[in-house]
A tleap script that builds the chain and sets N, CA, C and O, in Angstrom:
source leaprc.protein.ff14SB
mol = sequence {
  NMET ASP ILE HIE GLN GLU ASP ASN GLY LYS
  LYS GLY SER PHE TYR ILE LEU LEU GLU GLY
  LYS LYS GLU ALA GLU MET THR TYR THR TRP
  ALA GLY THR HIE ARG MET ILE ILE ASP HIE
  THR GLU VAL SER ASP ALA LEU ARG GLY LYS
  SER ALA GLY LYS GLN LEU VAL MET LYS ALA
  VAL GLU PHE ALA ARG GLU LYS GLY ILE LYS
  ILE LEU PRO LEU CYS PRO PHE ALA LYS SER
  VAL PHE GLN LYS THR ALA GLU ILE GLN ASP
  VAL CLEU
}
set mol.1.N position { 26.932 132.166 -19.607 }
set mol.1.CA position { 25.516 131.936 -19.764 }
set mol.1.C position { 24.818 132.039 -18.416 }
set mol.1.O position { 25.268 131.463 -17.426 }
set mol.2.N position { 23.736 132.765 -18.390 }
set mol.2.CA position { 22.940 132.861 -17.178 }
set mol.2.C position { 21.964 131.696 -17.117 }
set mol.2.O position { 21.264 131.400 -18.085 }
set mol.3.N position { 21.934 131.054 -15.980 }
set mol.3.CA position { 21.022 129.928 -15.782 }
set mol.3.C position { 19.941 130.353 -14.805 }
set mol.3.O position { 20.230 130.852 -13.717 }
set mol.4.N position { 18.702 130.152 -15.201 }
set mol.4.CA position { 17.544 130.518 -14.393 }
set mol.4.C position { 16.914 129.250 -13.834 }
set mol.4.O position { 17.175 128.143 -14.305 }
set mol.5.N position { 16.070 129.443 -12.810 }
set mol.5.CA position { 15.392 128.302 -12.205 }
set mol.5.C position { 13.928 128.639 -11.970 }
set mol.5.O position { 13.581 129.750 -11.568 }
set mol.6.N position { 13.081 127.653 -12.231 }
set mol.6.CA position { 11.662 127.709 -11.888 }
set mol.6.C position { 11.376 126.503 -11.013 }
set mol.6.O position { 11.921 125.423 -11.246 }
set mol.7.N position { 10.518 126.677 -10.000 }
set mol.7.CA position { 10.177 125.561 -9.121 }
set mol.7.C position { 8.809 125.826 -8.515 }
set mol.7.O position { 8.581 126.876 -7.915 }
set mol.8.N position { 7.894 124.866 -8.673 }
set mol.8.CA position { 6.558 125.045 -8.108 }
set mol.8.C position { 6.327 124.177 -6.864 }
set mol.8.O position { 5.195 124.037 -6.401 }
set mol.9.N position { 7.405 123.599 -6.330 }
set mol.9.CA position { 7.290 122.755 -5.148 }
set mol.9.C position { 7.130 121.269 -5.462 }
set mol.9.O position { 7.388 120.420 -4.608 }
set mol.10.N position { 6.702 120.955 -6.695 }
set mol.10.CA position { 6.573 119.570 -7.135 }
set mol.10.C position { 7.524 119.263 -8.277 }
set mol.10.O position { 8.126 118.190 -8.337 }
set mol.11.N position { 7.647 120.215 -9.174 }
set mol.11.CA position { 8.528 120.088 -10.338 }
set mol.11.C position { 9.262 121.399 -10.538 }
set mol.11.O position { 8.896 122.438 -9.989 }
set mol.12.N position { 10.306 121.315 -11.341 }
set mol.12.CA position { 11.047 122.535 -11.631 }
set mol.12.C position { 11.968 122.340 -12.803 }
set mol.12.O position { 12.017 121.273 -13.414 }
set mol.13.N position { 12.704 123.402 -13.110 }
set mol.13.CA position { 13.671 123.315 -14.198 }
set mol.13.C position { 14.759 124.365 -14.025 }
set mol.13.O position { 14.571 125.399 -13.384 }
set mol.14.N position { 15.884 124.061 -14.614 }
set mol.14.CA position { 16.966 125.016 -14.801 }
set mol.14.C position { 17.004 125.256 -16.295 }
set mol.14.O position { 16.898 124.309 -17.074 }
set mol.15.N position { 17.156 126.509 -16.714 }
set mol.15.CA position { 17.107 126.788 -18.145 }
set mol.15.C position { 17.973 127.987 -18.515 }
set mol.15.O position { 18.340 128.807 -17.673 }
set mol.16.N position { 18.281 128.054 -19.795 }
set mol.16.CA position { 19.095 129.138 -20.353 }
set mol.16.C position { 18.268 129.846 -21.414 }
set mol.16.O position { 17.725 129.216 -22.322 }
set mol.17.N position { 18.180 131.167 -21.285 }
set mol.17.CA position { 17.481 131.984 -22.273 }
set mol.17.C position { 18.496 132.593 -23.227 }
set mol.17.O position { 19.584 133.000 -22.820 }
set mol.18.N position { 18.131 132.648 -24.476 }
set mol.18.CA position { 18.941 133.306 -25.492 }
set mol.18.C position { 17.973 134.171 -26.292 }
set mol.18.O position { 17.082 133.668 -26.977 }
set mol.19.N position { 18.166 135.469 -26.189 }
set mol.19.CA position { 17.270 136.430 -26.837 }
set mol.19.C position { 15.814 136.191 -26.439 }
set mol.19.O position { 14.916 136.235 -27.280 }
set mol.20.N position { 15.590 135.937 -25.147 }
set mol.20.CA position { 14.250 135.766 -24.614 }
set mol.20.C position { 13.602 134.412 -24.854 }
set mol.20.O position { 12.444 134.209 -24.489 }
set mol.21.N position { 14.328 133.487 -25.460 }
set mol.21.CA position { 13.772 132.169 -25.772 }
set mol.21.C position { 14.546 131.089 -25.025 }
set mol.21.O position { 15.773 131.142 -24.948 }
set mol.22.N position { 13.820 130.093 -24.466 }
set mol.22.CA position { 14.485 128.963 -23.799 }
set mol.22.C position { 15.213 128.139 -24.840 }
set mol.22.O position { 14.600 127.555 -25.734 }
set mol.23.N position { 16.521 128.101 -24.711 }
set mol.23.CA position { 17.337 127.350 -25.673 }
set mol.23.C position { 17.950 126.098 -25.054 }
set mol.23.O position { 18.491 125.249 -25.763 }
set mol.24.N position { 17.862 125.987 -23.729 }
set mol.24.CA position { 18.343 124.788 -23.031 }
set mol.24.C position { 17.539 124.666 -21.750 }
set mol.24.O position { 17.262 125.660 -21.077 }
set mol.25.N position { 17.161 123.421 -21.418 }
set mol.25.CA position { 16.372 123.210 -20.212 }
set mol.25.C position { 16.631 121.818 -19.648 }
set mol.25.O position { 16.739 120.836 -20.384 }
set mol.26.N position { 16.728 121.761 -18.325 }
set mol.26.CA position { 16.839 120.500 -17.617 }
set mol.26.C position { 15.707 120.487 -16.590 }
set mol.26.O position { 15.625 121.372 -15.739 }
set mol.27.N position { 14.840 119.484 -16.673 }
set mol.27.CA position { 13.694 119.423 -15.777 }
set mol.27.C position { 13.927 118.416 -14.660 }
set mol.27.O position { 14.682 117.455 -14.805 }
set mol.28.N position { 13.255 118.666 -13.545 }
set mol.28.CA position { 13.357 117.765 -12.406 }
set mol.28.C position { 12.018 117.679 -11.689 }
set mol.28.O position { 11.150 118.539 -11.835 }
set mol.29.N position { 11.880 116.610 -10.908 }
set mol.29.CA position { 10.709 116.378 -10.083 }
set mol.29.C position { 11.191 116.138 -8.661 }
set mol.29.O position { 12.202 115.470 -8.445 }
set mol.30.N position { 10.465 116.685 -7.696 }
set mol.30.CA position { 10.811 116.444 -6.297 }
set mol.30.C position { 10.329 115.069 -5.868 }
set mol.30.O position { 9.203 114.676 -6.173 }
set mol.31.N position { 11.173 114.345 -5.170 }
set mol.31.CA position { 10.824 113.055 -4.571 }
set mol.31.C position { 10.978 113.258 -3.065 }
set mol.31.O position { 12.036 112.986 -2.499 }
set mol.32.N position { 9.925 113.733 -2.431 }
set mol.32.CA position { 10.016 114.108 -1.025 }
set mol.32.C position { 10.659 115.481 -0.905 }
set mol.32.O position { 10.652 116.263 -1.856 }
set mol.33.N position { 11.208 115.769 0.252 }
set mol.33.CA position { 11.798 117.098 0.473 }
set mol.33.C position { 13.324 117.103 0.386 }
set mol.33.O position { 13.946 118.164 0.432 }
set mol.34.N position { 13.927 115.916 0.261 }
set mol.34.CA position { 15.389 115.847 0.286 }
set mol.34.C position { 16.006 115.231 -0.969 }
set mol.34.O position { 17.193 114.904 -0.979 }
set mol.35.N position { 15.199 115.068 -2.036 }
set mol.35.CA position { 15.740 114.470 -3.259 }
set mol.35.C position { 15.023 115.039 -4.474 }
set mol.35.O position { 13.802 115.187 -4.496 }
set mol.36.N position { 15.826 115.352 -5.479 }
set mol.36.CA position { 15.264 115.772 -6.762 }
set mol.36.C position { 15.680 114.775 -7.829 }
set mol.36.O position { 16.805 114.276 -7.830 }
set mol.37.N position { 14.756 114.494 -8.737 }
set mol.37.CA position { 15.015 113.553 -9.827 }
set mol.37.C position { 15.150 114.350 -11.116 }
set mol.37.O position { 14.196 114.985 -11.566 }
set mol.38.N position { 16.336 114.314 -11.706 }
set mol.38.CA position { 16.522 114.963 -13.007 }
set mol.38.C position { 15.977 114.007 -14.054 }
set mol.38.O position { 16.467 112.888 -14.203 }
set mol.39.N position { 14.946 114.462 -14.785 }
set mol.39.CA position { 14.288 113.550 -15.717 }
set mol.39.C position { 14.487 113.874 -17.186 }
set mol.39.O position { 14.212 113.027 -18.036 }
set mol.40.N position { 14.956 115.072 -17.516 }
set mol.40.CA position { 15.101 115.396 -18.936 }
set mol.40.C position { 16.044 116.584 -19.109 }
set mol.40.O position { 16.011 117.533 -18.327 }
set mol.41.N position { 16.874 116.522 -20.127 }
set mol.41.CA position { 17.738 117.640 -20.505 }
set mol.41.C position { 17.630 117.819 -22.011 }
set mol.41.O position { 17.723 116.862 -22.779 }
set mol.42.N position { 17.432 119.062 -22.413 }
set mol.42.CA position { 17.314 119.349 -23.839 }
set mol.42.C position { 18.063 120.639 -24.158 }
set mol.42.O position { 17.914 121.644 -23.463 }
set mol.43.N position { 18.864 120.599 -25.212 }
set mol.43.CA position { 19.636 121.764 -25.646 }
set mol.43.C position { 19.361 121.983 -27.132 }
set mol.43.O position { 19.453 121.056 -27.936 }
set mol.44.N position { 19.027 123.207 -27.479 }
set mol.44.CA position { 18.740 123.525 -28.878 }
set mol.44.C position { 20.027 123.579 -29.694 }
set mol.44.O position { 21.128 123.632 -29.147 }
set mol.45.N position { 19.863 123.566 -30.996 }
set mol.45.CA position { 21.026 123.653 -31.891 }
set mol.45.C position { 21.808 124.944 -31.657 }
set mol.45.O position { 23.021 124.979 -31.864 }
set mol.46.N position { 21.125 126.001 -31.227 }
set mol.46.CA position { 21.782 127.296 -31.006 }
set mol.46.C position { 22.858 127.213 -29.926 }
set mol.46.O position { 23.817 127.985 -29.952 }
set mol.47.N position { 22.713 126.290 -28.979 }
set mol.47.CA position { 23.685 126.162 -27.887 }
set mol.47.C position { 24.461 124.852 -27.916 }
set mol.47.O position { 25.297 124.613 -27.045 }
set mol.48.N position { 24.203 124.017 -28.884 }
set mol.48.CA position { 24.889 122.735 -28.971 }
set mol.48.C position { 26.398 122.956 -29.113 }
set mol.48.O position { 26.847 123.820 -29.865 }
set mol.49.N position { 27.165 122.156 -28.373 }
set mol.49.CA position { 28.621 122.257 -28.429 }
set mol.49.C position { 29.196 123.333 -27.526 }
set mol.49.O position { 30.401 123.583 -27.557 }
set mol.50.N position { 28.355 123.977 -26.718 }
set mol.50.CA position { 28.818 125.054 -25.835 }
set mol.50.C position { 28.731 124.671 -24.362 }
set mol.50.O position { 28.754 125.541 -23.492 }
set mol.51.N position { 28.633 123.385 -24.081 }
set mol.51.CA position { 28.565 122.847 -22.711 }
set mol.51.C position { 27.344 123.322 -21.937 }
set mol.51.O position { 27.361 123.334 -20.707 }
set mol.52.N position { 26.288 123.713 -22.638 }
set mol.52.CA position { 25.081 124.209 -21.970 }
set mol.52.C position { 24.465 123.122 -21.087 }
set mol.52.O position { 24.074 123.401 -19.954 }
set mol.53.N position { 24.374 121.902 -21.584 }
set mol.53.CA position { 23.796 120.814 -20.803 }
set mol.53.C position { 24.573 120.554 -19.532 }
set mol.53.O position { 23.987 120.380 -18.463 }
set mol.54.N position { 25.885 120.525 -19.642 }
set mol.54.CA position { 26.715 120.285 -18.455 }
set mol.54.C position { 26.575 121.434 -17.467 }
set mol.54.O position { 26.561 121.215 -16.256 }
set mol.55.N position { 26.471 122.651 -17.973 }
set mol.55.CA position { 26.296 123.799 -17.083 }
set mol.55.C position { 24.983 123.691 -16.300 }
set mol.55.O position { 24.925 124.064 -15.128 }
set mol.56.N position { 23.938 123.183 -16.946 }
set mol.56.CA position { 22.664 122.982 -16.249 }
set mol.56.C position { 22.818 121.953 -15.131 }
set mol.56.O position { 22.313 122.153 -14.026 }
set mol.57.N position { 23.506 120.865 -15.415 }
set mol.57.CA position { 23.742 119.838 -14.389 }
set mol.57.C position { 24.547 120.426 -13.237 }
set mol.57.O position { 24.236 120.175 -12.072 }
set mol.58.N position { 25.561 121.191 -13.545 }
set mol.58.CA position { 26.402 121.779 -12.500 }
set mol.58.C position { 25.614 122.764 -11.642 }
set mol.58.O position { 25.859 122.875 -10.441 }
set mol.59.N position { 24.677 123.472 -12.246 }
set mol.59.CA position { 23.819 124.394 -11.493 }
set mol.59.C position { 22.920 123.600 -10.538 }
set mol.59.O position { 22.688 124.023 -9.405 }
set mol.60.N position { 22.420 122.457 -10.995 }
set mol.60.CA position { 21.606 121.595 -10.128 }
set mol.60.C position { 22.444 121.072 -8.958 }
set mol.60.O position { 21.952 120.984 -7.833 }
set mol.61.N position { 23.697 120.727 -9.219 }
set mol.61.CA position { 24.600 120.258 -8.159 }
set mol.61.C position { 24.816 121.377 -7.133 }
set mol.61.O position { 24.760 121.138 -5.927 }
set mol.62.N position { 25.058 122.577 -7.611 }
set mol.62.CA position { 25.240 123.735 -6.731 }
set mol.62.C position { 23.981 123.933 -5.860 }
set mol.62.O position { 24.087 124.153 -4.653 }
set mol.63.N position { 22.818 123.853 -6.471 }
set mol.63.CA position { 21.543 123.988 -5.768 }
set mol.63.C position { 21.396 122.894 -4.707 }
set mol.63.O position { 21.005 123.168 -3.572 }
set mol.64.N position { 21.713 121.655 -5.087 }
set mol.64.CA position { 21.597 120.526 -4.158 }
set mol.64.C position { 22.523 120.711 -2.955 }
set mol.64.O position { 22.131 120.427 -1.823 }
set mol.65.N position { 23.721 121.176 -3.188 }
set mol.65.CA position { 24.664 121.384 -2.084 }
set mol.65.C position { 24.167 122.485 -1.157 }
set mol.65.O position { 24.246 122.352 0.064 }
set mol.66.N position { 23.653 123.578 -1.733 }
set mol.66.CA position { 23.139 124.674 -0.918 }
set mol.66.C position { 21.969 124.229 -0.038 }
set mol.66.O position { 21.855 124.654 1.112 }
set mol.67.N position { 21.106 123.375 -0.583 }
set mol.67.CA position { 19.897 122.940 0.127 }
set mol.67.C position { 20.107 121.669 0.950 }
set mol.67.O position { 19.227 121.278 1.717 }
set mol.68.N position { 21.265 121.023 0.797 }
set mol.68.CA position { 21.541 119.791 1.527 }
set mol.68.C position { 20.671 118.633 1.055 }
set mol.68.O position { 20.216 117.822 1.862 }
set mol.69.N position { 20.441 118.557 -0.251 }
set mol.69.CA position { 19.601 117.501 -0.813 }
set mol.69.C position { 20.414 116.612 -1.747 }
set mol.69.O position { 21.571 116.903 -2.047 }
set mol.70.N position { 19.801 115.539 -2.195 }
set mol.70.CA position { 20.449 114.599 -3.111 }
set mol.70.C position { 19.777 114.658 -4.483 }
set mol.70.O position { 18.645 115.122 -4.618 }
set mol.71.N position { 20.496 114.178 -5.493 }
set mol.71.CA position { 20.001 114.149 -6.868 }
set mol.71.C position { 19.988 112.714 -7.366 }
set mol.71.O position { 20.941 111.962 -7.160 }
set mol.72.N position { 18.901 112.345 -8.024 }
set mol.72.CA position { 18.802 111.063 -8.709 }
set mol.72.C position { 18.711 111.377 -10.206 }
set mol.72.O position { 17.660 111.812 -10.676 }
set mol.73.N position { 19.791 111.165 -10.958 }
set mol.73.CA position { 19.783 111.504 -12.385 }
set mol.73.C position { 19.217 110.373 -13.250 }
set mol.73.O position { 19.950 109.461 -13.631 }
set mol.74.N position { 17.937 110.428 -13.558 }
set mol.74.CA position { 17.336 109.430 -14.446 }
set mol.74.C position { 17.536 109.790 -15.913 }
set mol.74.O position { 17.525 108.910 -16.774 }
set mol.75.N position { 17.716 111.048 -16.200 }
set mol.75.CA position { 17.996 111.502 -17.563 }
set mol.75.C position { 19.352 110.932 -17.998 }
set mol.75.O position { 20.339 111.082 -17.278 }
set mol.76.N position { 19.413 110.285 -19.162 }
set mol.76.CA position { 20.681 109.691 -19.612 }
set mol.76.C position { 21.828 110.701 -19.708 }
set mol.76.O position { 22.967 110.373 -19.377 }
set mol.77.N position { 21.539 111.916 -20.154 }
set mol.77.CA position { 22.604 112.914 -20.259 }
set mol.77.C position { 23.146 113.273 -18.879 }
set mol.77.O position { 24.356 113.252 -18.655 }
set mol.78.N position { 22.243 113.601 -17.957 }
set mol.78.CA position { 22.676 113.974 -16.607 }
set mol.78.C position { 23.425 112.816 -15.942 }
set mol.78.O position { 24.430 113.025 -15.261 }
set mol.79.N position { 22.930 111.609 -16.146 }
set mol.79.CA position { 23.582 110.426 -15.577 }
set mol.79.C position { 25.016 110.305 -16.095 }
set mol.79.O position { 25.926 109.975 -15.334 }
set mol.80.N position { 25.216 110.570 -17.383 }
set mol.80.CA position { 26.561 110.468 -17.956 }
set mol.80.C position { 27.488 111.545 -17.396 }
set mol.80.O position { 28.677 111.293 -17.203 }
set mol.81.N position { 26.962 112.738 -17.134 }
set mol.81.CA position { 27.787 113.796 -16.533 }
set mol.81.C position { 28.231 113.367 -15.137 }
set mol.81.O position { 29.392 113.552 -14.771 }
set mol.82.N position { 27.315 112.796 -14.358 }
set mol.82.CA position { 27.684 112.328 -13.016 }
set mol.82.C position { 28.719 111.208 -13.087 }
set mol.82.O position { 29.640 111.174 -12.270 }
set mol.83.N position { 28.587 110.301 -14.036 }
set mol.83.CA position { 29.539 109.194 -14.154 }
set mol.83.C position { 30.934 109.675 -14.537 }
set mol.83.O position { 31.929 109.073 -14.132 }
set mol.84.N position { 31.015 110.751 -15.311 }
set mol.84.CA position { 32.307 111.260 -15.790 }
set mol.84.C position { 32.945 112.282 -14.853 }
set mol.84.O position { 34.111 112.634 -15.030 }
set mol.85.N position { 32.188 112.767 -13.846 }
set mol.85.CA position { 32.669 113.871 -13.018 }
set mol.85.C position { 32.658 113.456 -11.546 }
set mol.85.O position { 31.647 113.597 -10.858 }
set mol.86.N position { 33.787 112.947 -11.078 }
set mol.86.CA position { 33.881 112.412 -9.718 }
set mol.86.C position { 33.574 113.443 -8.646 }
set mol.86.O position { 33.006 113.099 -7.609 }
set mol.87.N position { 33.936 114.696 -8.871 }
set mol.87.CA position { 33.794 115.704 -7.815 }
set mol.87.C position { 32.355 116.150 -7.535 }
set mol.87.O position { 32.118 116.939 -6.621 }
set mol.88.N position { 31.405 115.651 -8.313 }
set mol.88.CA position { 30.005 116.020 -8.041 }
set mol.88.C position { 29.189 114.836 -7.497 }
set mol.88.O position { 27.993 114.974 -7.240 }
set mol.89.N position { 29.815 113.716 -7.328 }
set mol.89.CA position { 29.091 112.524 -6.906 }
set mol.89.C position { 28.660 112.552 -5.444 }
set mol.89.O position { 27.961 111.646 -4.990 }
set mol.90.N position { 29.066 113.578 -4.704 }
set mol.90.CA position { 28.644 113.706 -3.306 }
set mol.90.C position { 27.156 113.992 -3.177 }
set mol.90.O position { 26.585 113.785 -2.106 }
set mol.91.N position { 26.517 114.462 -4.238 }
set mol.91.CA position { 25.084 114.772 -4.158 }
set mol.91.C position { 24.215 113.620 -4.639 }
set mol.91.O position { 22.989 113.736 -4.654 }
set mol.92.N position { 24.833 112.508 -5.034 }
set mol.92.CA position { 24.056 111.344 -5.481 }
set mol.92.C position { 23.444 110.618 -4.299 }
set mol.92.O position { 22.755 109.614 -4.480 }
savepdb mol mol.pdb
quit
């Protein structure tokens, strides 16, 4: 699955398109220049059970590592991925 990103400097999202339609999206808000807050994750029925949500979180982790920033996962789904995945907790 290809994951795309939009960012306007204040808010942004990582998302997955399927046949030109957003079928999964994880939104975030910037808290200063060194922290992003993941506030919502949504996956459509078309991608449910295909690890789309986790892939979005992992893409955010990759982005955070590249930029040297931290993530605050307020979204319950993203928070649960961080709690279950020890190797990504370096960006918390």
